N, C-alpha and C positions, 0 to 999 in steps of 0.2 A: 504492500499499499504506500502511496505516496502523498505529499501534500501540495495543494494548490492553493495560492495566495491570491485573495483578491486586490490585486495593488492599489486601483483607484479607490476603493473603500476605505484601504489601510492609511493611504496619504492623507484624505480628509481626517481621519480621526486623529492621525499623529498631529496635523494642524491645530487641530480644536485643543488637545493636549498641551501643545506649546505656547498657545496663546494665552492659557489660563496660567502656567506656572513658569513659562519662559525658560525650560530645559530642554535639552535636546533629549529625543526619545526614538529609537528605532526597533525594528523587527530583525530578529537574528534566526537562523536556521540551526539545525542540531550538529552543523557542522562548524559553527562559530563564526559564520558569514552572514554579513548585514543583507537583509533582503530589501529593505528600504529603510530610511531615515529622514527625520526633519529635525531642524533644516538640513538640508544636503551638504555634506561635507563635515569635517570636523572643526572644532573652533580655532580661531588663530594661533593660540597657544599651542595646541597638541600638533597643528599644522607644521609649526615653527620645530618642534621636538622631534616630528617625524622626518624633518627634512634633513636631519643627519643620519647617516647608516647605523651608529650606533644607536641613536634614539628610536629610530624604526625598529630596530631588532629587540630593543628593550620593550616598545610598546606591544609587538607582536607576542613576545613571551609572557608579558602580563595578560593579555586577552587570552591566550591559551591556556594560562593557569586558572584565570577566573573561570573559564568555561568547564575545566576539568573539575574544579570546585563545585561549581553549579550543578553538574550530574550527580553529585553526591547529596545534594539536599532537596528536600521536598518542598521548602518554600523560597523566599528571595535570598539571595547573597549578595549582600552590601561590602563593599571592600574599598581601599583605596588602592589607585594605580602607582606604578612606579615613580610618576612625576607629582605625587602628593594629592592628585584629584579623586572625589568619591564617586563611586559608580556603583550601579545596582543590576543586577539580573533577575528576572522574575519568570518563572517557567509557564508556558502556555501549554495546557493539558487537556486532552479531549475525553470521553467515558472512558470508564476503566483506568484512569490516571496515564493514558497514553500520551508521551510529551510530544509536542508537535514543534516546539521552538521557544524562544524567549523573547520578552520585553527586555529593553535596556536603557537606562536613562544614566547619564553620567557628565563628565568634563565639568564638574562644580567644584566649587571651595565651601569648607565650613567656615564659620565667622573667625575662629581661632587662626586661620590661614591669612587674616587680614592684617596682622601687626607685622612690623618690619623685621623681627626676629625670624618668624617663619619664613620670610622670604630670603634672608640672608641664607638660613640652613638650605631651602631648596637651591638657591645658586650653587652653594656648595656641591651639591648633590649632583645638580645638571652640567656643573663646571666642565667635564671631559667632554661634553658635546660642542664646545665652542661656539655657542650661539651669542647673538647681539644681545648683552644683558639687557640693554635698555628698551629695545622691541620686545624682547620676551616678559618684561616685568610690564610693559603698558598692556601687552596680550593678557597676562596673569589677572590684572587688575580689572579688566573686562569681563573676567569670568563671572557666571552666576553665583551668588553666595547662599547655600542653603544650610539651614540647622538641622540637627541630627533627628529633633523631634519631627521635622517636617519629612526628613528623608523616610522616617518609618510609616509617617501618614502616607506618602507616596507608594510605600511598599503594599500597604492595606488596599490603596485605590488600586493600583495595577494588579494585585492578585484579581480583584473582582473583575476588573477589565478582561484580563486575561482569558478568564472563564467565559465572559461574554462573547469574547472573539469567535469562540468555537461554536456556542449555542446559537449565534447569528450569523452564521456561514461565511463571517470574514477569512477564515481558513478550511479548507475541506480535506477529507481525505479522499483522493483518488483510487478507486479499485483498478481502474485499466493500468496496466503496467507502464511505467514512466519511459521505460526503453523504448516500447511501441510508439509512443507520442512523440517522442525525442527524433524517432527514425523518419515518422511521417512529416515532421516539421523540416528536416534535412530534404526529402525528396520534392517537398511543395518549395523549396527555397535554393533550389541547387544553382540557379543562375545569378545568386546573390553571393556576397563575401561571406563565407561562414567561418566562424571561429569558434574557440573553446569558451571564451569569455561572452560571447554573443549569444551562444546556445544556452549556457548555463544562465545567464540572465533572463533570458527570455522563462526558463522554467522555475526561476528562484533557487536555484542551487547552487553549490560550488563546483568550480572546475574539477576538483579532486572527486566529488560525488559524480559528477557526470561522466568521468572517465571510468570509475569503477562500474558504473551502471552498465555501460555500453560493453565493457570487457565482460562482466559477469554473463550478460544475456546473448551478445554476439558474437563473442572472442575476439573482438578485434579492437584496435584504438578508435577513438572517435574520428580522427582522420583518415583512418583506414575505411571506416564506415561511408564517411563523405566522398572519398576517392571512388569506392567501389559503387556508390549510387550513381555517380557521375558518368562512370563509365558505363554502367548498364543503360542509363537514359540515352547517353550517345549510341549505344548499339542499336537501340531501339529507333532513334531517328535516322541513323545510317541505312537503315533498310530501305528507306524511300530517297528518291533523287529530287525530293521536293527542296531539299536546303543544301547549299554549298556546305562542305565539311568545316569551313571557317566558321561559318554561322552556327554550326551544331556546337563547336568547341564552345564559343561564346554563350551559347543558350545552357549549355550545362555546367557553366561555372568556370571555364579556362579562357582566360584573355588572351594569354600566351598560346599562339597556334603551335609553336613548335614543342613547346611543353606538352601540350594536349595530345600531338603525335607520338611523343615520347613514352606518357603515362598509357596512352590506348594499346600501343605495342607490347609494353611490360604486362599489362593486366589481359590481352588477348592474344599476344603472340604474332599479330602482323599490324600493321600501319591501317588507320581508317579507310584509305581508299580501296586497298585489297580486301579489307573486310566487305565493303560494300559490293565489290565486283564478285566476291563468294558468294554474297546474298543472293543477287541477281543471277547467278548460274544455278542456285539452289532453287529459286523460285522457277525458274524456265524448265528445269528438270522435273519439277512436281507438276507443271502445266506445259505439257509439250504442244497442246494446240495453239497455244498462243503464238504470234508472229514474234 
């Protein structure tokens, strides 16, 4: 069973929540990947930290650790990130305590963080990142300040909201195999640019999950599935003389004609023109009365 996220309804809900509390909130899947968040993108403070390779790695490790801990808990997980900001993960569950994903709020400060000593401690901690201190402090001061009791109140509200999301079909469990829907999407969009990130985003899953699903059900990589689908469609189109080989290549997603010939030969053993002639001979053999 797979999850289907109603992104239009979800983003409207996030906007409403942010209007009330001025805190960034997002929906995350079980892989720890954000499905949708509002406002889009990280705060200026977090963006600056992530601009440093060391900062980006620290943020990634922190997020991974938070999600590991969240999977062990039944309720909300409130924690401080490596940069001293307060964040919270709240599980979204369906009937039977089946976990669908998470609501996450974060990138906020607590009142104690507003004094100069806290800032000095933070500067020492983030010193190895070698960021512009003045700009970083300006971004830090613009972060929303939330009290501990407010965070706990948010936890209670978000727990109720998480249950409501499932009950009101913001998130549904899709019984049709996700791999089949992904394959259908690929076949429908052969003429377009297909990428791991684009396909994963279309289905609200992470790239790692996408690759694992296709490997599990079709025993090929995602790119292998795309390539095979394009050649299969090309074989079908080449059986008619209605289109030039160049047109067939473009229609199935190969803007580079020479690369199309190379891939087609690798998959079928013959170039496209030879394949077309072989198809014509076979057709005439089966229909000898035709001129």
